[in-house]
C-alpha positions as CSV (number, residue, x, y, z in Angstrom):
1,M,0.0,0.0,0.0
2,D,1.5,3.3,-1.0
3,G,-0.9,5.7,0.8
4,Q,-2.2,7.0,-2.5
5,R,-4.6,4.3,-3.6
6,T,-7.9,3.0,-2.3
7,L,-8.3,-0.7,-1.3
8,A,-10.5,-1.2,-4.4
9,Q,-7.7,0.2,-6.6
10,L,-5.1,-2.1,-4.9
11,L,-7.4,-5.1,-5.5
12,Q,-7.8,-4.2,-9.2
13,L,-4.0,-3.8,-9.5
14,A,-3.4,-7.1,-7.9
15,E,-5.9,-8.8,-10.2
16,W,-4.3,-7.2,-13.2
17,E,-0.8,-8.2,-12.1
18,T,-1.8,-11.8,-11.4
19,E,-4.1,-12.0,-14.4
20,T,-6.8,-13.3,-12.0
21,T,-10.2,-12.3,-10.9
22,F,-10.5,-12.7,-7.1
23,A,-13.4,-14.6,-5.7
24,E,-15.5,-12.8,-3.1
25,K,-14.1,-15.0,-0.3
26,D,-10.6,-13.9,-1.3
27,I,-11.5,-10.3,-1.2
28,C,-13.1,-10.7,2.2
29,S,-9.9,-12.4,3.4
30,F,-7.9,-9.5,2.1
31,L,-10.1,-6.9,3.8
32,F,-10.0,-8.9,7.1
33,A,-6.2,-9.0,6.9
34,V,-6.0,-5.2,6.2
35,N,-8.3,-4.5,9.1
36,Y,-6.4,-6.8,11.4
37,L,-3.0,-5.2,10.5
38,T,-4.5,-1.8,11.0
39,Q,-6.0,-2.7,14.4
40,Y,-2.6,-3.9,15.7
41,G,-0.6,-0.9,14.3
42,Y,1.1,-2.6,11.3
43,L,-0.8,-0.5,8.8
44,K,-2.3,2.9,8.9
45,T,-5.5,3.2,7.0
46,S,-7.9,6.1,6.6
47,Y,-11.5,6.1,5.5
48,L,-12.9,8.4,2.9
49,R,-16.1,9.0,5.0
50,G,-18.3,7.5,7.6
51,I,-21.9,6.6,7.4
52,S,-24.6,7.7,9.8
53,S,-27.6,5.8,11.0
54,K,-29.8,8.3,9.2
55,E,-28.1,7.4,5.9
56,I,-28.6,3.6,6.6
57,I,-32.3,4.3,7.4
58,K,-32.7,6.4,4.2
59,A,-31.1,3.6,2.1
60,L,-33.4,0.9,3.6
61,R,-36.5,3.1,3.0
62,S,-35.4,3.7,-0.6
63,V,-35.6,-0.1,-1.3
64,G,-39.1,-0.2,0.2
65,L,-38.7,-1.1,3.9
66,R,-41.1,0.5,6.2
67,K,-40.9,1.2,9.9
68,S,-43.1,-1.8,10.8
69,D,-41.2,-4.3,8.6
70,L,-38.9,-6.9,10.2
71,L,-35.4,-7.1,8.9
72,L,-32.7,-9.5,9.9
73,I,-29.1,-8.5,9.2
74,H,-26.3,-10.8,10.0
75,S,-23.3,-8.5,10.1
76,S,-21.6,-5.8,12.1
77,L,-22.4,-2.3,11.2
78,S,-18.7,-1.6,10.8
79,A,-18.7,-4.0,7.8
80,F,-20.8,-1.5,5.9
81,A,-18.6,1.5,6.7
82,I,-16.9,3.3,9.6
83,L,-19.6,4.6,11.9
84,K,-19.2,8.1,13.3
85,A,-18.2,8.4,16.9
86,G,-20.8,7.2,19.4
87,Q,-23.1,5.5,16.9
88,T,-24.4,2.0,17.6
89,Q,-27.4,1.9,15.3
């Protein structure tokens, strides 16, 4: 990582260099490794922007979900994006 490229650009470059298209599980493994290395101080990463709970609600409403609908999500919110300080939902 050179500090100038996004993770998406790095993945595209790696695919081009290896003449391979990475499977989704490989991309997930790569992202997990980057997050792990960042968490323990081996890499420094920055995020372009966070996402607020209002933005998540707006996106869910735009696909037709209503306040009374039941939605099951099996993930952590941080998997979608970095949440702004203090947000849990």
